[in-house]
C-alpha positions as CSV (number, residue, x, y, z in Angstrom):
1,M,0.0,0.0,0.0
2,N,1.3,3.4,-0.9
3,G,0.4,6.8,0.7
4,A,-2.4,7.5,-1.9
5,E,-4.0,4.1,-1.1
6,S,-3.8,4.7,2.6
7,L,-5.6,8.1,2.1
8,L,-8.4,6.4,0.1
9,Q,-8.9,3.6,2.6
10,T,-9.0,6.1,5.5
11,L,-11.6,8.1,3.7
12,L,-13.7,4.9,3.1
13,R,-13.5,3.9,6.7
14,D,-15.2,7.2,7.6
15,E,-17.9,6.7,4.9
16,V,-16.4,9.4,2.5
17,T,-17.1,7.8,-0.9
18,V,-17.1,10.6,-3.6
19,C,-14.1,12.5,-5.1
20,F,-14.5,15.3,-7.6
21,A,-11.2,15.5,-9.3
22,N,-9.2,17.9,-11.6
23,P,-5.8,16.4,-11.2
24,G,-2.4,17.2,-12.6
25,T,0.9,15.3,-12.9
26,S,1.6,15.6,-9.1
27,E,-1.6,13.6,-8.4
28,M,-1.2,10.7,-10.8
29,H,-0.4,8.2,-8.0
30,F,-3.7,9.3,-6.4
31,V,-5.6,8.9,-9.7
32,A,-4.0,5.4,-10.1
33,A,-5.0,4.5,-6.6
34,L,-8.5,5.8,-7.3
35,E,-8.8,3.5,-10.3
36,R,-7.9,0.5,-8.0
37,T,-10.5,1.5,-5.4
38,P,-13.9,1.0,-6.9
39,E,-15.6,1.8,-3.6
40,M,-14.6,5.5,-4.0
41,R,-16.5,7.1,-6.8
42,G,-14.2,9.4,-8.9
43,V,-15.8,12.1,-10.8
44,L,-13.6,13.8,-13.4
45,C,-14.2,17.6,-13.6
46,L,-12.8,19.7,-16.5
47,F,-12.4,22.8,-14.3
48,E,-11.5,23.2,-10.7
49,G,-14.5,25.5,-10.0
50,V,-16.7,22.6,-11.1
51,A,-15.1,20.2,-8.7
52,T,-15.3,22.6,-5.7
53,G,-18.9,23.7,-6.6
54,A,-20.0,20.1,-6.9
55,A,-18.4,19.1,-3.6
56,D,-20.1,22.1,-2.0
57,G,-23.5,21.0,-3.3
58,Y,-23.0,17.4,-2.4
59,G,-22.0,18.3,1.2
60,R,-25.0,20.5,1.6
61,I,-27.5,17.9,0.5
62,A,-25.8,14.6,1.6
63,G,-24.8,16.0,5.0
64,K,-21.4,14.4,4.7
65,P,-18.2,15.5,3.1
66,A,-17.1,15.0,-0.5
67,V,-13.5,15.2,-1.5
68,T,-11.9,17.5,-4.1
69,L,-8.6,16.6,-5.8
70,L,-6.8,19.7,-7.0
71,H,-3.4,20.4,-8.6
72,L,-1.0,22.5,-6.6
73,G,-1.7,26.1,-5.6
74,P,-2.8,27.4,-9.0
75,G,-5.4,24.6,-9.3
76,F,-6.7,25.3,-5.8
77,G,-6.9,29.0,-6.7
78,N,-9.0,28.1,-9.7
79,G,-11.6,26.6,-7.5
80,W,-11.4,29.3,-4.8
81,A,-14.7,31.2,-5.5
82,N,-16.8,28.1,-4.9
83,L,-14.8,27.2,-1.8
84,H,-15.7,30.7,-0.5
85,N,-19.4,29.8,-1.1
86,A,-18.8,26.4,0.6
87,R,-17.3,28.1,3.6
88,R,-20.3,30.4,3.9
89,S,-22.7,27.4,3.4
90,G,-21.1,25.4,6.3
91,A,-20.8,22.4,3.9
92,P,-18.5,19.6,5.0
93,L,-15.8,19.4,2.4
94,I,-12.2,18.0,2.1
95,N,-9.7,19.3,-0.4
96,V,-6.8,17.1,-1.3
97,I,-4.3,19.5,-2.8
98,G,-1.4,17.9,-4.6
99,D,2.1,19.4,-4.3
100,H,5.5,18.8,-5.7
101,A,7.6,16.2,-4.2
102,T,9.2,17.3,-0.9
103,W,12.7,17.3,-2.3
104,H,11.6,19.2,-5.5
105,R,10.1,22.2,-3.6
106,E,13.4,24.1,-3.3
107,L,13.9,24.2,-7.1
108,D,11.0,26.7,-7.3
109,A,9.3,25.1,-10.3
110,P,6.8,27.2,-12.3
111,L,3.7,26.1,-10.4
112,T,5.4,26.3,-6.9
113,S,3.3,28.4,-4.5
114,D,2.4,28.8,-0.8
115,V,-0.3,26.1,-0.9
116,E,-0.8,26.3,2.9
117,G,-1.2,30.0,2.8
118,L,-3.8,29.9,0.0
119,A,-5.7,27.1,1.6
120,K,-5.9,29.0,5.0
121,T,-8.1,31.7,3.3
122,V,-11.1,29.4,3.1
123,S,-10.3,26.4,5.4
124,A,-11.0,25.9,9.0
125,W,-8.3,23.3,9.1
126,V,-5.1,22.8,7.0
127,G,-2.6,19.9,7.3
128,T,0.3,18.5,5.3
129,A,1.5,14.9,5.1
130,E,5.3,15.3,4.7
131,E,5.8,11.5,4.5
132,A,3.8,8.5,3.3
133,D,3.4,7.1,6.8
134,E,1.7,10.4,7.9
135,V,-0.9,10.4,5.1
136,A,-3.5,8.2,6.9
137,A,-3.3,10.1,10.2
138,V,-3.5,13.5,8.5
139,T,-6.6,12.2,6.4
140,A,-8.4,11.1,9.5
141,Q,-7.8,14.5,11.1
142,A,-9.1,16.2,7.9
143,V,-12.3,14.2,7.8
144,A,-12.9,14.9,11.5
145,A,-12.3,18.6,10.9
146,S,-14.7,18.7,8.0
147,R,-17.5,17.1,10.1
148,S,-16.9,19.4,13.1
149,F,-19.2,22.3,14.2
150,G,-21.9,21.3,11.7
151,G,-19.7,21.3,8.7
152,Q,-16.6,23.1,7.5
153,I,-13.7,23.0,5.0
154,A,-10.6,20.9,5.7
155,S,-7.6,21.1,3.2
156,M,-5.0,18.4,3.1
157,I,-1.7,19.0,1.2
158,L,-0.3,15.8,-0.4
159,P,3.3,16.0,-1.7
160,A,3.9,13.6,-4.7
161,D,6.4,11.5,-2.8
162,A,4.0,11.1,0.1
163,A,1.5,9.6,-2.3
164,W,3.9,7.2,-4.1
165,N,6.1,6.0,-1.2
166,A,5.0,2.9,0.8
167,A,2.7,3.4,3.8
168,E,1.7,1.2,6.7
169,G,-2.1,1.3,6.2
170,A,-5.3,3.2,6.9
171,A,-6.2,5.1,10.0
172,S,-9.3,4.8,12.2
173,P,-11.9,7.6,12.2
174,L,-11.6,10.4,14.7
175,A,-14.5,12.0,16.5
176,P,-15.5,15.5,15.2
177,S,-15.7,18.5,17.5
178,L,-19.3,19.6,18.3
179,K,-20.8,22.9,19.5
180,Q,-23.6,22.6,22.1
181,A,-25.3,25.5,23.6
182,P,-25.3,25.5,27.5
183,D,-28.6,24.5,29.1
184,A,-28.8,27.9,30.7
185,A,-28.8,29.6,27.3
186,I,-31.4,27.3,26.0
187,D,-33.6,28.0,29.0
188,A,-33.1,31.8,28.7
189,A,-34.1,31.6,25.0
190,A,-37.3,29.6,25.8
191,K,-38.3,32.2,28.5
192,T,-37.7,35.1,26.1
193,L,-39.8,33.4,23.4
194,K,-42.7,32.8,25.8
195,A,-42.6,36.3,27.3
196,G,-42.4,38.2,24.1
197,A,-45.5,39.9,22.7
198,K,-44.3,39.4,19.1
199,P,-41.2,37.1,19.3
200,V,-39.0,36.5,16.3
201,L,-36.7,33.4,15.9
202,L,-33.9,33.7,13.4
203,V,-32.8,30.2,12.3
204,G,-30.1,28.9,10.0
205,R,-28.3,25.8,8.8
206,N,-29.9,22.6,9.8
207,G,-32.9,24.5,11.3
208,L,-34.1,24.8,7.7
209,Y,-34.8,21.2,6.9
210,G,-35.5,17.8,8.5
211,D,-35.8,17.6,12.2
212,G,-34.7,21.2,12.7
213,L,-37.6,22.5,10.5
214,K,-40.1,20.3,12.5
215,A,-38.7,21.8,15.7
216,C,-39.3,25.3,14.3
217,A,-42.9,24.4,13.6
218,R,-43.4,23.2,17.1
219,I,-41.8,26.4,18.6
220,A,-44.0,28.6,16.4
221,A,-47.1,26.8,17.5
222,A,-46.2,27.1,21.1
223,T,-45.1,30.7,21.1
224,E,-46.6,32.3,18.0
225,A,-43.1,33.4,17.1
226,L,-42.3,34.5,13.6
227,V,-39.7,32.1,12.4
228,C,-37.2,33.8,10.0
229,C,-34.1,32.6,8.1
230,D,-31.3,34.2,6.3
231,T,-31.9,35.6,2.8
232,F,-29.2,33.4,1.3
233,A,-29.4,30.2,3.2
234,P,-27.4,27.1,2.0
235,R,-30.4,24.7,1.9
236,F,-34.2,24.9,2.3
237,E,-36.8,22.2,2.6
238,R,-40.1,23.4,1.1
239,G,-43.4,21.9,-0.3
240,A,-46.8,20.8,0.8
241,G,-47.2,19.9,4.4
242,R,-43.9,21.5,5.5
243,F,-43.6,24.5,7.9
244,E,-43.0,27.7,5.9
245,L,-40.2,30.0,7.0
246,A,-40.0,33.8,6.3
247,R,-36.9,35.0,4.6
248,L,-35.2,38.2,5.7
249,P,-35.4,40.7,2.9
250,Y,-32.2,41.5,1.1
251,F,-32.8,45.2,0.8
252,G,-33.5,47.2,4.0
253,E,-36.4,49.2,2.4
254,L,-38.3,45.9,1.9
């Protein structure tokens, strides 16, 4: 097993099963490993913006991370605009960004750049696997980071030699970090809603679909609160029989 294969097997252990890829030469060992791993669905994208946009949409709807495979800093830069959108949407997403072999970086090849610095602009977590035996552990950290706090972007830098050199195996999944409101804050919010003459509840993220939307309906029925959501929310659930949310107007005069 090489580093690229250990990466894919670690992803699969954590039920990450789709990779939207726009690879270059530095990622060919990942592509070869992808071909040998039918459990991972590889989707070739002809532009990095397509790969990052597709991963954003997948994460929003599936509720679990997709992977992008991008070529060095310039390839990552080509997909940056939709990664900005993904960060705003709170989508779980993992970028695997190929890099030159570690011993080749000092030669300052034409596509050499500060990949880590670029990735930090839209990522909640950035990590680099400098050696093949580090790939699995860094991958597990990336998956956990992407699932943390309701969903965020994790970017993993994969030098070419870390992908092609021999690795020991896959890593076990890690628990994501969660954000839970204190009981006192929940009690205070409930009292405020019950006491208000015309209470308003502003809801986002997973309050707009599934169990969250059903909870909004129960709160509105119990308190007569007006339940609102952001103008530009990442995902809505609408249709017959579903609770209808009010959107905040975009322009103040509305």
